[in-house]
N, C-alpha and C positions, 0 to 999 in steps of 0.2 A: 434669397433663395438658398444659398449656401448655408447661410446659418440655421435656417431651418431644417435643412439636411442634415446640419452637422449635430443638431439637437439630439436625435435618437441614437445616432452612431456613439456620441459621447457618453449618454445614459448606459449604454451598452458596455463599453469599454471602462469607464471610470468609474468607481477604483475597481472593480472586479479583476481587470487585467492589467490596467495600468495606473499608475499616478499621473495626476492633470497634467504635471510638466511633461511627462512623456508623451501625453496623448499630443498636446500642442506642438511639440517638436517633430513628431512623426506624422501626425494627420491634418493639423492646421498649417504650419509653415512647410510641409513637404519634406522634410529635411532629413530623410532615411538615411540618405549617403551624401557625405559631404568630401569635398576635394581637401588634400591636405595642405596644412600651412607651411610655407617655407620659401628659401630663395629659388632662384633657377638653378643652382648647383645642385638641388635635391631631385632633378629630373634627369632622365636617361634620353639625351639627344633632344628630340621633338615631342617624345611622347610622356605623357603626365603620369606620374605614379598612380597605382590603383586607388580609388575611390576607398575611403575607409567608412566604416558604420557606426553608429551611435551604439557600443556595445552594451554599456548600462542598460539603456532601455530596451534593446532587443534581448536581454539577457532576463530581463523582469516579464517581459512578453512570454518567452519562451517557458520560463518557469512556473508562470501563473497558466499557461495553457496546458503544460504538461500535467500540473497539480489538479486543475479542474478535471481534465481527461481521465486521470486516474481515478477521482472522486466517481465522476461518473460512470466508469468501468466497473468500480468496486460493487455498484449495484447488483451486478450479475456475476460477478468472479466465483463466487462459491454456490450458486444455484445449480450449476451442473454437477456439483458434489452432493448437493440435498438430492436433487431428481434421481441420481444415480442410486443412492440409500433407499429411497422411497420405490425405485422400480424394483431393486432387487430384492428389496423388503430385508435387506441384510447390511450390517456394516463391516462384515468380513474383510481383515487388512487394514484397518483403520486403528490407530494406536490412541484409546480415550485418554492417556495421560499427555499424548503429545498435542491433542486438540486442546485440552484444559491449559497447557503449558501456552499455546498460540494466544487463547483467551486472555491470559493474563498479561502478555505482551501486548495486544490491542488495547486492553483498558488502560496499562500503564500508558500508551503513547497519547491515547484520547484525554484522560484525566490530566495529565502533564501539559498537554497542549492548550486544553481550557483554561488551565489555571494560568498559565503565560500568556493568554490572549494571543496566541499565535493564528496567523490567517486560516479559515476554514480549507481554504486550496492545499494548503500545507500538511492537512492531518485527516481531513474529511472522511476518507476511507476508512479510517480505522472504526468510525462509527459503524458503517456499514457492513464490515466485515466482523465486525464484533457481534451483529444482530445475526448474521449467517453462520458465525462459527458457534453460538450458542445454541442455535437450532440444530446444528451438526452433533455437539455434545448430547442435547437430549434425545435425538434420534439414535445414537450409537447406544444410551442407556435403555432406551425404549426396546430396540430390538434384542438386547440382551435380557430381558424380561426384567426391566428395573425401572418400569415406568413411573411409580411412585417416588423413586428416589431421583428420577429425573425432572420431575415436578417441584421437589423439595429444591433441587440444586436451583432450579430458575429462579425460585422465591429468593434463596438465601443470595444470590448474584445481584439480585435488583436492589436487595439492601444494602449489601455492601456498596455497590455503586454509587447510591445515592450518599452514603456516609463520606466517600471520596470526593464527591462533588461538593460537599457540603462545606462552609466555614468552619466545622470541626476538624477537619483534618489538616494538620501543619503542611505547609510547603514544604518543609524537611522530609516528611513521608512521602510525599507526591512525588519528589525529585527521587528518593530511594527507590520507589516503585518503578520509576522509569529508568533509574541505573539497573534495575534486576531485570530489564527487557532482554539485555544481552545474554545472560546464563539461560533466562528462559526459554529464548528461541534456539540457542545451541543445544540445550539439553531437549526440548520439543521435538527438534528435527533430527537429532540423533536417534531418539526413540521410535519414532516414524520410519528411519532407515534403516534401524535393528530389527523392526518388526517385518519390513519388507523382506530384509536378507534372509531372516529365520523362516519365513514363509517360502522364499523362492519365487513371490509373486507381488505385484501391488494390489491384489483384491479388489475392492471398489472405490480406489484411491482415482480421482477424476484427472484425466491428463490436462483437459482445459483450465482446471481450477489452478493446477501446479504450475503450469508455464505462464498463466497470466498472472499469477503471484509471484514468479522470478522475473517477469518483465517490469511488473510493477515496482517492486523492491530497487531494480537497477536504477530507475528512473527517478526515484524518489531520494536517492543519494544526492543528485543533482539540486532538485528542487527544496531538499531541507538545507542544505547548505546555503542557496539563492535566498530561498525567504525567511529561514529563522537562525542560521548562522549558529545554531545549538550543536556543539559537538556530541551531546548524548544523543540527539535525534539523527545524525549523520552516521556516527557509529554504530548504531541501531541497526539502520538499514543497509550499512556495508555487511555486517555480520549475517542480517538476513537474507541478503542477496545470495551470500557463499552457500549458507544453508539449503535455501530454497534451489540452488545450483545442483547441489548433491542429490536432492528428491528427484529433481528433474531428471538428472542422469540414471537415477535407477528406473525411473519410468521408461526411458529408452532402452536401458539395457533389459528389462523382464518385459518388454513390449509383447512378445509372443507367448510369455508364460500364464498358464491359467491355472487355477485353483484345482486340487485333485480329485473333486466331488464325483464328476461324472465318470472318471476312472472307477472309484469305488463302486460306483452304482453299478457298472457294467459287469464288475467282478462279483 
């Protein structure tokens, strides 16, 4: 019976959340905590030293769990922004250049991760955020009266993405694209920050989306170090966290500021 019950649990956790060795350690041997080894001199009176945990396995479990949580959450992260634009029938307050640079950064992360065979849990949100970001790009163009240009942009982006994912693109180009993420993220967020400052409000910028992106990029610093060990990936998320934090701070600062349209109409 124990073996039968163990089967579904093992199929659920291995290898999605844990390698088999860690699964056996934690769920077969039930050795989550273990007493420290050492002579009696390592004890204080009659009280044993605190139990120690299997740190490597727990770090893997935490990282995988966080990563999959971020990927799942990314399915909805930018939908509030999309719905806010559609509801207002306006993309006022959004910098198209900033959104496009964010798309470049997401594309770089996705292509670089696929090329290097990184676990999906370490980059999967880039795929879903890319789809939502390119939708926002199109909507910004559409509500600026540039619908045809928006359709052409979608077609060109799809073609470029196919080329980047094909064997035609050398690894050096993919690595360079990932390295360009840091300046792309910085410039993109600074453009949005400058737009907010110039307008004196954040327009149709979604607070839910901004704060979810900020929290996700912070968590990604840990998961990228744990799952990929790649300094380019980790560095990108450090910079992204700082930049997303700037936009989040502006949202709080301009929380009660409104676009001046109603005032103009009243006059």
